[in-house]
N, C-alpha and C positions, 0 to 999 in steps of 0.2 A: 497391890492389894490381893489378898487371898481370894480364890474363886468363890467360896461360900459367901463371903462378905460382899463381893461384887454382885453375885446373883441376888442377894437380899436387897441391896441398894437398887439394882435394876428393877426388881419387882415392885418395890415401894414407890419408886419414881414413876413407873408406868401406871400404877394405881392412881397417882395424883393427876394424871392426864386423862383419865377416863371420865365419861359424862357424869355430871352431877348437878348440883344446884346452879352452877354457873357454866357458861361456855368457856372453854379454855383452848387456846391454840398454842401448841408447843411441841417439842421434840426432845429426844434424848441423844446427846452427842458425846462420844468417847474420843478423847485425844491423848496424845502423849506429850503435850506441851508442859514445860516446866518453868517457863519464865512468865512473870506477871504481865509485862507489856504485850507479849504475844497472846496470852490468854484473854486479856482485855480487848484487844483488837478483834480477835476471833469472835468473842461474845457480842460485840457491837454489830459485826457483820451478820451473825446468825439472827440477832434481834431484828435487823432490817428485813431479812428474808421472812421471818415469822410475821412481821407487820404487814408486808406486802401480801402474803398468803391470806391473812385475815381481812384484807380489804382496806388497810390503812396505808397512808403515806408514811414512810419511815420518819420523816420530820415531824409527824403528829404523834409520835410515841416516844417513850423513854424507858430505860431499864433501871429498875431499882435493884441495887446489889446489896443484899443483907449479909451480915456476918454474924448473925445472932444464933446460929445453930451450929454446935460443935461437930455435927456429922457432915457438914458441907464446907467446901473451901470458900474463898472470897468471891467466887462467881455463883452464888446462890441468887438467882435473878427472878424478878417479877416484872413483866412488862405491863405498862399502864398507858392509856391514852391520856392526852392532855386534859380531856374532860374529867378524868378521874382525879386529877390533882387538886 
């Protein structure tokens, strides 16, 4: 990815994590993974860490992986608690 595009994506992603109408726990992770199984496993592990940091048991959360935005890969995720389902 070209540096200006990467910088823009980094800035826009960071803006999504800033305080707003809802509390959000998240982080930005850069990897060089190119295989879907590795990416999936890494995402699950990161989701568990975010859940623990937010005060939830990892088994009480799940990750929704949307592919409805052409600017993101298959790992565009939104973590939800089971109460949100």
